N, C-alpha and C positions, 0 to 999 in steps of 0.2 A: 581627247579633251580640247575644247576650243581655245584659241588664243585669247588671253584676258587683257590684252593691251588695248587702250582706247586710241581712236584716231587722234592725230596731233592737234593740240589746242582744245580738246574736249574738256569741259569743266564739269566736275562731278558734285561739287558742294557749293551751295549758295547761302549767304547770310540772309536772315529775315529782312534785312534792309535792301536787298538786291532784287528780289522778285516782285511779282504782282499777280492779281487774280487770273490773268489771261494765260499764265504759264502752267496750267493744270496738267498738260501732257508731260511736262518735264518735272515739275515740283509736286505733283499730286494735288488733290483738292485741298488738303489740310495745309500743306506748305505754301501753296499759292495764296490761300486766304490769310494765313498768318502774316505773310509778307504784305498783303494788301492792307491789313489792319495796322501794321507797323507804319506803312506809308501814310495812313490817315492820321497818325499821331495818337492812336489809341494805346492804352497801357498793356502791351504784350511783353512777356518775359523774353529777354534776349535769347537767341538760339540760331541754328542753321539747319538746312535741309540737304540731305543726300538724295540725288536725283533718281528718277525711274530708270535712267540709262545705266546707272551703276548697278541697279538691281538686275536689269536684263543681262549684263555681262556676267554677273555672279551666277544667275540661274543657268546660263548657257555653258559656262566653263567650270562651274563649281568652285571658282576662286574670285576673290574681290579684284577689281581692276588694280593694276600695279600702282597707279598714282593715287588711289583712294586714301590710303593710310596717311600719306603725307598731307593731302588736302584736309582731311579730318583733323590732323594734328595742328595745322595752321589755324583753322577756324576755332578749334578748342582753345588754343593759346590766346586768340583774340577775345574769346568769350571770357576766359579767366581774367584777362587784363581789364575788361569792362566791368566785371563783377568784383574785382579786387580780392579774389580767393581762388584756390586751386581745386580741381576735381578730387574730392575724397581726402583732402588734407586733414591732419589729425585735429587741429585746434578749431578751425572754422571752415568746414568743408563746403565746396561747391557741389551741389547735387543736380543731376539732370534727369529728365525723362527721355525715353526713346520710344517713339510712337510711329506706327504705320500711317500711310496717307496716300491711297491710290487716287487716280483721276476721278473715279466715280465713288461715292460714299458706299462703304461696305460695313455697316455698323456691327462691331463685335466680331467681325470675321477674321481679322488678323491681329497681330500681337502688339501689346504695349507693356512697357516696364517702367515703373516709377522709382524714384529715390535712388537711382544709380550713383554710386560713390560712397555709400555707407559701408562700413566695415566694423570689426570689433573695436578698432581704435577711433575711427571718425565718429561713431555713434556717441562717444563721450564728448567729443568736441561740439557736436550738434546740440547735445543736451545743455552744455554750458552756454553756447551762443544763444540758444532760444530761451534759456532760463526755464526749461520744462523737460524734465527727464522722461516723463511718460510719453510725451510727443516723440522724442527721439527713438525710444524703443518701439513705439507703435509704427514709426516709419520704417525701422529696420526689419521688423517682422513682415511688413507688407512687401518690402523688396525681396526678401528671401522667398516669400510665398509666390510672388509674380514671376521672379526669375526662375525659381525651381520648376514652375508649371510650364511657362512659355519658352524658356531657353533650354532647360535641361530635360524637359519631357517628363517630369514627375507628375503622377496622378494628382489632380487638384483636390480630390476628395480627402486625401491623406492630411493635407493641411487644414481643411475645413473641420475634419474630425478632431484634430488636435486643438483647434480653436474652440470647438464646442465643449471639448473636455475641460479646457481651461476655464471656460465660463461656468460649467457645471460645478467644478471644484470650488469656484468663488461664489457660487450660488447667485449668479447674475444672468441676465438674458441678452444684454446688448454689449457689443465690443467696448463701447466707451466707458463701461463700468469696470473694466480691467485696469489695474493700477500698474505703475512702472515695474514693480517687482514681478507681477504676474507676466507682463510682456517680456521681461528678461528671460524668464523660464521658457516662455513660448518660443523665443528666438533660439534657445538651446535645443528645444524639441524640433523646431523647423530644420535646424542645421543637421540634426541626426537623421531626419527623414531624407534630406538631400543626399547625405553621405551614403545611406543605405540604398536608396533607389537609383541615384545617378552614378554611384561608384566613384565619387570624387567629393572633395570638400567644397563648400560654397566659396567662390573666389573672393579673396580679400583685396586684390589689386583692382582699383577703380577703373583703370583703362581696359583691363581684361573684361570686366563687367560690361563696359560700354561696347566694346568690339563684338563680344559674343551676342549681346542684345541686338546689335545692328544686323548681324548675320541671321539671327532668329526671325527678325522682321522680314528680311528678304525671303527666307525659306517659307514663312507663313503665307506668302502669295500663292504657293502651290499646295497649301494644306487642304485636306479633304473638304472642310466646311467652306473655305474660301472658294474652291472650285465649284462646289455645289451652288453656292450663292450666285456666282457669276453666270452659271448656266441658267439658274432660275430668272435672273434679271437681264440675261442676254448681254452681259458685259464681256468684251473680248478677253481672251486668255493671255494675250501677248503684251499687255500694257505694262506689267510690273508695278511695284509700289515704291513710292519715295519713303524716306525715313527722316523723321523730324527729331532733332536733338535740342531740347529746350531746357533752359535753366528752371529748376524747381521753385514753385511758390507753394505754400502749404496752407491747406484749409483745415488741417487737423491740429491747430495750435491752441484750441480752446474755444469757448463760446463766442468770442469775437472774430472767429474764423469759420469758414465753411466753403462749400462748393455747390454749384448748381448748373442747371440747364434752363435756358429760356428760349421762347419763341416770340417773334414780333407779332404773330397772329396765331390763333388757335389752329394747330395742324390737323385737328379732327373736324372742325366745323368751318374754319376760315374767318371766323369772326374776329374783330379787332378787340384788344384788351391786353391784360397782363396774364401771360400763360407761362408755366414752367414749374420747376421743382427746386427746392433749396434744402440743404442738409447741413446743419451746424456741426462743427468739429469733425469734418470728414474730408477725404480725398475724392477726386472725381469719379473713380471707378465705383465708389459706393452708391452713387446716384443711379448710373446706368445699369448696374448689376441688379438693382432692386432688392438688395439684401436688407437695407433699413428703409422704412417708410419715410418719405420726405414730407415737408410742409409745402403748401402752395407758395409760389413765388411772391404773391401779394403780401404774405406775412413777413417778408424781408424788410418791408417798410417800417414795421414795428421793431424788428430785431436790430437793424442798422440802416437808419434813414439816409445817411450820407451816401453809403454805397448803393442803396436802392435808387436814389435820385440820379446818381451818376450812371448806373446801369440803364435806367430808362432813357436817358439822353443818348447813350451809345447805341442802344437798340434802334432808336429813331434814326440816328446817323447811318447805321448799317442798312436799314430797310430802304432809306432814300437812295443810298449809294448803289446797292445791288438791285433796287427796284423790284424787290420780291420778298417773300416770307424768308426770314433768316432764323437759323437754328444756332444757338450760341452756348458755348461752355465757358464758365467763369469760375474763378476762385477768389475768395476774400481772405487775405492773410492779415490778421490783427487790424481789421478796419480798412485795409487797402485793397481796392478792386483790381484784379488782373484778368485780361481776356485770353483764354486759352485756345479758342477755336471759333470760327463762324463758317457757315456754309448755307447755300440755298436749301431750305429744309424740306424733307420729305413730308408729304401731306396726303390726306385721304382724297378720294375722288371728288366728294362734294366740296371739300375745301378748295381743291384745285380750280373748280369752276367759279366758286364765289370770289376767290382771291383774284383770279384773272379779270373778272368784271369790275371789282373794286379798284384795282390798279389802273384800269382804263378810266374810270370815273375820276380818279385822283390825278389823272394826267401824267402818271409815271410811265405808262407804256401805251402803245397804240394797238389797234385791233389786230394788226398783223403779228405783233409780238404776243398778244393775248392768245392767239391760236397755237402758238408754240408752247404755251404753258399748260395746255390740257391735251389729253390723248383719247383715242377711241377706246382703249382698254379701260380707262377711267369711266368713260361714258357707259360702257357695257356693265361695269360694276353698279352704277346708279340705276340700272334697269332691272336689277335683281329684286325679288320680292322682299317685303319686310313683315314683321310680326303684326298680327291682327290685334289692334288695340281693344277690340270688343270681346276677344276670346277669354274664357275662363282660364286663369293661370294660377300657378302656385309659385309665387316668388320666394326664393330662399336666400337671396343675397344681393348685394349691389356693390360694384366696384367702380373704377374709373373708366369712362367710355373712351377707350384708346384708339379704336379703329372700327368704323361703323359696319353694319350689316346684321343680318339675322341668321344665326348659325344654329343648327340642330344636329346632335349626334350622340354617340355613346361615349361616355366618359372613359378616357384612358390616361394613365399616369406616367408614362414614359414614351420617349420618342420611338423606340424600337416597336412597341405595341401599336403605336399610331400608324406607322408605316405598314406593319404586317396586316392589321385589320383593314386599312384603306385598300391595300392591294387585293384583298378578298371581297371588295365591294361594299364594305361597311363605311358609313359616315361617322366620323369621330370628332370629339372635342378634346384637345390636349389640355390637361389640367396639371399645373405645376405650382410649387411655391413661388418660384421665379424661373424664368428660362435663362439659358446661357447659350453661347454659340453652338455648343454640341447638340442642341435640341433642334437644329435647323431642319433636319430630315423630317422630324415629326411635325414641325410647324407647317411645312409645305404640304404634307399629307393630310393634315387636319382641316376640317370645315372652319374651325375657329379655335382660339386660344384663350384659356382662363387661368389667371394667376392670383394668388392671395397676397402677394407683395408687389411693390413697385408702382410707378406712376406712368404718366404719359411719356416720360423720357426713358423708361426702363428698356432693356433689351427687347422684351416681348413686344412692347408697344411700337418701338421704332421699326423693328423688322416687319411686324404685321402690317403697319401702314405702307411700307415700301412694297409689300406683296399684294396689297389690297385684300388682306385677310381680316376677318372679324376678330376683334380682341377686346377682352375686358381684363383690366389689371387691378391690383391692389384691393381685391375683395377680402378685406381683413376679417370679416365674420366667418369666412369659410376656413375650416381647419383641414389643410391638405396633408395627408399621410401617404407619401409616395411608396414607402416600403410595404405598407399593408394594402396599398392600392385602393384607397378609399378617401372620401371627403366627408367631413361632418359639417352639417349646416345648422344654423341657429334653431333651437328647439330639439336638437339631438338626432335628427334624422340623418342616416348615413347613406351616402351615394356610393355604391360599390362600382368597381370597374365593370363596364358593360351597361350600366344604367343610362337611360337617355336623359340628357339635359338640353336646355336651350339658352343661348346667350345673346344679348342684344348690345352690339357694339356702339349703338347710337345713344343708349341711355345708361349703359353699365349694369343693367339688370340681369339676374341669373334666375332661371326657372327650372323646376323639376318637370320632366316629361317633355313631350313634343308640343310646342306652341304652333298653331296654324299661321300661315303667312298670307299676305294680301299683296296685290300688285303695287309696284313702286309708283310714286307720284310722277316720276319722269315718264314712265310708260303711259300713265293716264294722260299726261300732256301730249305725247305723241299720238295717242288714240283720239285726242280731241275732247277728252272729258275734263280737263283742267286747263284754264286759259290764263296765260301770263297777264299780269296787270289787274286781274280780278281781285276782289277784296279777300277771297279765301285762297288765293294762289300761294303756293309754296315758294319761299325765297329761293330755294335751290332751282325750282322750275324756271324762275325768271332768269337765273344765271345761265342755265342750259339753253333756254330759248335765245338769249342774246348771242351765245357762242355759236349756236347753229346758224343763226342769221349771218354772223360774220363769215362762217365757213361757206355757206351757200353763195354769198356775194363773191367770194374769192376763188372758188374752185373752178377748174376746167372740166374735170371728169364728171360725166353724168352718172347717176346711180339708178340702176334698175333692180327689179326683184326676181327671184326664182319663185314662181307661183304657178300652181297647176289648176286652180279653180277660182271662181269668182270671189269666194269668201277671202281666200288668201290675197287675191289681187286688190280687194278693197282695203284690207288691212295695210298692205304694202303702200297703197296710195296715201293712206292717212299718215304713214311713217315717212312720207316724202319721196316715194319711188317715182321715177320719171319714165316708167314703162316696165315691161316684163322682158328680161333678158333671157329667161329660160322657162318655157312651159313644157313639162315632160308628159307627152301624150300617153305614155305607157300607164300612168296612174289612172287614166280614164278607161282602162281595159280591165279593171279589177272589179271585185264585188259581183253583182248579178250579171255583169257583162262577160264574165269569165267563160260562161258556157258558149257564148257566141264565138269567142276566140277559139275554144276547143273545136267547134264545128268548122272554123276556117282551117285549122291544122289538120283535121280529119278529112277534109274534102278530097275526094278522089277524082272529081270531074270539074271542068271549068264552071258548069252550072251550079254545082254545090258551093264552090268557092265564091262565085258571084252572089249567091244567095246570102252567104254569111257576111260578105262585105256590105251588101245592101242593108242588112239588118243593123250593122254598126254605123252606117253613114248618118242617119238622122240623130243618133245619140251623140256622135262626135260633133256634128253641126251645132246641136243645142249647147254643148259645152263651150264651143267657141263663141257662140252668140253672147252667152253670159259673160265670158271673159272680155270680149270686145266692148260690151256695155260697161263693165266695171272699169276698164282702162280707156274709155273713150277719149280720142285725141292723143293718145300716147302709143308708142310702138309696142307691139307684142310679138316676141320671137317664139315661134312654135317649133319645137324639135320633133321631127317625125320619129316613129317607133324605133327605139334604140336597143333594149335588152334582147337576149336570146329568147326565142319563142317558148322554149321549155319552161321558162320562169312562170308562164301562165298556165301550166299544166300541173296535175296533182303530183305529189311526191312519189317517186318511182317505187319506194319500199312499200308505202301504204297501198298503192295501186296494185302491186304484185300480190300482197296479202289478200286484198279484196277479191282479185281474180281467182286466186287459189281456193279461198273459202267458197266462192260461188261454184267453182268446178266440183269441189268435194261434196257440196250439197245438191249438185245438179240443178242449180238455179240459173236463170237467163243472165248472161253476162257479155253479150256480143259487143255492146258499146264500150264497156270497160276494157274488153280485150283489144279492140281497135285503138283505144286510147293508150293502153300499155304499149302497143306496138309503135305508136307514134312517139311516145316518150323515149322508148329505146332507140328509135330512128333518129331522134333529135339530140340524144344524149351526147355530150362532149366532155372530154377530159379537162379542157380549159375553156369553158364557154365565154369568158370575157374577151378571149382572143379568137372567137369562132364566128358562128353564123349570127351576126347581130348588126344593128345600124344599117348603113347603106346596102350591106350585103343581103339583108332580109328584103329590102325593097326591090332588089334585082332578082332574087330567087322566088319570092312569093308574088306572082303576077297580080296586079291590081291593088296591092296593099297600100303603097304610098299614094297611088292615084286616088284611092278612096279618101285618104286623109287630106290630100290637097284639095279635093272637091269639097269636103266638109268645111275647110277653112275658107275657100272662095265663096261658097254659098252663104256661109255665116257672115262674111264681110259684105256681100251684096245685100243681105237682109238688113244689116245694120245701116247701110247707106240709104236703103229705102225708107228706114225709120228716122232719117235725118241725123244718123250717128256719124262718127268719124273714125271708122276702124282703120288701124295702121298695122296690118299683119306682115310679119316676116317669116318666111319658111326656111327652116334650117335642116340641112341634111347631115346626119351624124356619121362619124367614124370613116370619113373619106380619107383614102390613102393615095389616090391618083386622080387627076383631073378627068380621066375617061369615065370614072364612076359618076362623078358629078354631072358631066355632060349628058349622060344617058338619062339620069333621073330628072335633070332640068328639062330636057326635051319633052319628057312625058308630062311634067308639071305644067309647063307653058301651054301644052295642048289642052289640058284639063281646064286651066284658067280661061283660055280663049273660049272653050265650050260654055262655061258658066256665064261669061260676059255676054255671049250671043243669046243664051237662054233667058237671061234676066234683063238684058238691055242696060247693064250697069258697067261703067268703066272701073276696072280694078287695077290698082298698082300694088302688086305683091312682090316685095323683094325676095330673092332667093339667094341663100348663102350657105355656108357650111361651118361645121365645127372643126377646129384644128386641134386634134387630140392624139394624133399619132406622129412620131418623129418624122416619118416620111412625108406626111402632109406639111409639116413645118419646113422641111428641106426643099420641098417642091412648091412652096407657097406661091411663087411667081407664076407658075403654070396654072395652079388651081384658081388664082384670082381672075383668070381669063373667063371663068364660068361662074364666079361668085361675086355678088354685090356686097357681101359682108363676111367677115370672119368672126367667130366667137371662139375663143380659146377655152377648151374644156380641160382645165389644168389638173383636175383629179385624174382622169385617164392619161393625160400627158405625163404626169408625174409617175404613174404606174409603169407606163411603157418605156419612159426614159431610164428609170432606175431598175426595171425588171422586177418590180414589187407587185405582189397581190395584196392590196391594202387590207382586205379582211383577214388575211393570214398573218402578215408580218407585224402589224401593230400589236398583236397579242403575243407573238412568238419572240421577237428579238429587239423590238424598238426600245424597250426599256433599257436593255443592256447597251444599245448604241447611244442612248442619251446619257447614261451614267458614265460611259467611257469617253464622252465628248466627241464621238464621231459625228453626231448631230448636236447642234446647239438647240435646235427645236425640230419637231417632226416636219419633213418636207411636205406633208399633207396639210399642215397647219399654216406654215409660212412658206412662200414659194422659194424653191431652190434657185437663187439668182444665177449661180454659175452654170448649172446644167439646164434645167427646164427654162429658166429665165433667158438664157442665151438663145434657145430655140424660139421663144416668143418674140424676142427682139428681131431676130433674123427673119422670121416669117412675116412680121409686121412691115419690115423694110422692104422685103421682096415683093409682098403683096401690093404695097403702095407704088412701087416702081411700075408694076404692070397696070394698076388701076389707081390713080391718085386719089380718087374720091372713095376708095374702099373704107367702109365703116368697120371699126375694130372694137371688139369688146371681150370680156372674159366672164364665164358663167360658172366656174368651179367654186368650191368653198373659199378659195383664196380671195374671191371678190369682196369678202367682208372682213378679211384679216388686215389689221392696221398697217403692219409693215409691208404687206404685199400691195396694198393700195398705192403706197408711195412708189413702189416699183412700176406699177402699171401706169402711173402718171408719167414717170420718166421715160417709159417705153413708148409713149405717144398714143396709147389706146384712147378711145372716145368714151367708153363707159365701163363700169364694173357692174356685175349682177350678183346678188347674194340673197340669203333668206330674209323675209320681212323684218325679223327682229334685229338684224344686223345693219339694216339700211341707215339708221342714224349714225352708227359707227363709221360706215363707209363715207357718208356725207361729210362728217367732221374730218376724217383723215384725208379726204380729197381736198378739202380747204387747207388743211395743214401742209399737204404736199405742194400745193400751188404757192404757198408763202414760206416754204422751208428756208430757214436761215441757219447759219452756223453759230448764231449768237449764244445761246445758252442751252444747256442740256438738263432736263428736269427728271432724271431717272428717280 
């Protein structure tokens, strides 16, 4: 076990008056922001924060730091002196909450315990002090319920069942209709549950309650749901959580009390206004749990105008101070407003773009900061389709539009089924009365989430927005029966598990069956079918247009497309591509041309081989002419044939059957027999590491020469037509400079012949892909014969890791992700430590040999937001990706160029 002593002078506990918002690493987001609000003079209940460093010591050693208890005692003494009462004292008890608070917001993923300090004795004193016996017993039953579940590990449903039984006995439907006597009985029931399930009595010592709650919060950092959420959100696992101990203020003291959550702008749309939820006579967990349906925040003005006006003023103060959308938790205790939390609020993708441009217009932030407020992942969300408004639909309900998007899937009623069906390839919608942190697996697996309870600040809404997942909450007309796995909609129709439903997170509408989708307006903008500034332009499109303009002005990295034909090239150009970084010529050998390839493979003589190549030449040339025309004036990097030749031949089993049948029927089959012999001859156990790429060009005489000739003749033809072709010839799978030198010598000869024959000067750059570890390690030598490198990070990842992508993703990647070996698949985001190190080393070595060496990347990583930042830092000149991901790469390239450590908007 590790030593649990802290370095000399380390401080583990900070009063709210001591910190500030810039200490999130140490105090967590909640503690840092409570300190910041205290510094601003806002009404924050007094308290203190135990640092993330204390949590790390505890998690490493299994024991609290030696000095922690004394520091907590000193701060508790100071808090008691300030409040004029002792923790849990019998006559007028001080009560505190113990709440988690990591650096990054993890809504509902870790533990919170309210009302610590209540006991069989102090509950009487609280009742007397408050003049409300019902309130005191309600607070006590809440403590036992929360403490039992989060600290002692008692199954939460046992408390819920006891609560439901108490309401049924009283013949009421909501908690607030239970009277003091009912709640006393409920406390007795809850204590019996704790005794039976936890094997111990509920602790009556208030300091024991607090100490155990602090440990539980520490331990919740490594809870299953917290680890899953961190993997999903790519939050590091070694940060630890802070713990906030805050004096209690009570929203459950009657109709002049309550609790709520507010946003300074709408987190779903970004629009300015009054947004949030309020619940009278309740404590904070009631709002986010979605157990009782709230009223809109605007109604607080009628309920308690003084508190409402004060809250509006504080919200304006906080937004101007943080210069961003703020998410606020507050409690009103008998007409007095208290601020319990603020943070930069999670938002939908559309809201992120609108808010960023609004804040620029208001002068609160500049363009550089605005780029840090949006992400490529959010832009990708905005490019997904939406429901067709003209389609015939059967609407069966409407809830609160909590997180936008168009989601279609089979209704499932629990998290386990959602995960199971999703892994089988089914698209599902998770339907619940309300979600809780235990539903996270199912929420991740589902296309969308539908709940019959809760609002925009419920657990389902907050988590869905953070994940970019479509969500409709609070659809009260839908009767969700999770036990019978069905949902009854108005009119009596029953949706059984497995029935298809559609939900619209932008409108809150719920439909039976599958609703057709149409392209996003953002895609229409990139396609040139919607113009910013036009009368009918979408407001969101205008915001996206402005952010893209910011990014394009700031970025250093150029963005090219992976495109193999003129149609893809034209689309890529509309999406902002600055050339083609990868044209895969093997795609030009498919379809009706496959027979010509077969003749090439079957050729027994030089004459037969030449005939096959001559037939392919004009077809290749035509492809390249069209490509150069579509990308006129922009670079086009053409990769010579890369895959193994057997990929162009028939399946060996089908061909064997065909030959066998022909022989049994004594039918002519000489050509099929020759083809089968060729397939057997070319068959390889591991073809991706066999005869492919440059090896083919060296083994099949004339193959690469034909392709180079087609490129050169196409470029000459375009120049003759006054075009501006900028072809670059890329040799794949090079592992040694000698391979490249031999191919280059042949290519230079062919280009010279075309120049002589056409009388056209051609400047065709010749370079190579760096996709093998040896190529990366000998890049300095290879650069002697290459004018450019393009990193093929898909194959480089396979060869560095020893993975066959087609096999491993299906076999063990899921287990690796679940166990935390991968935070994300190395095929999705570049492995910076392994593959990334080779990229950097090769780039540096190549430029030492050839300072003007052009560097790019053409693997799928070229469109991955996090990877784009890496390629910017590595000094590459461009990234290349599929046409649809070009806007994402452009935006991220701009963000990479302006990256600051200012704020993190996870």
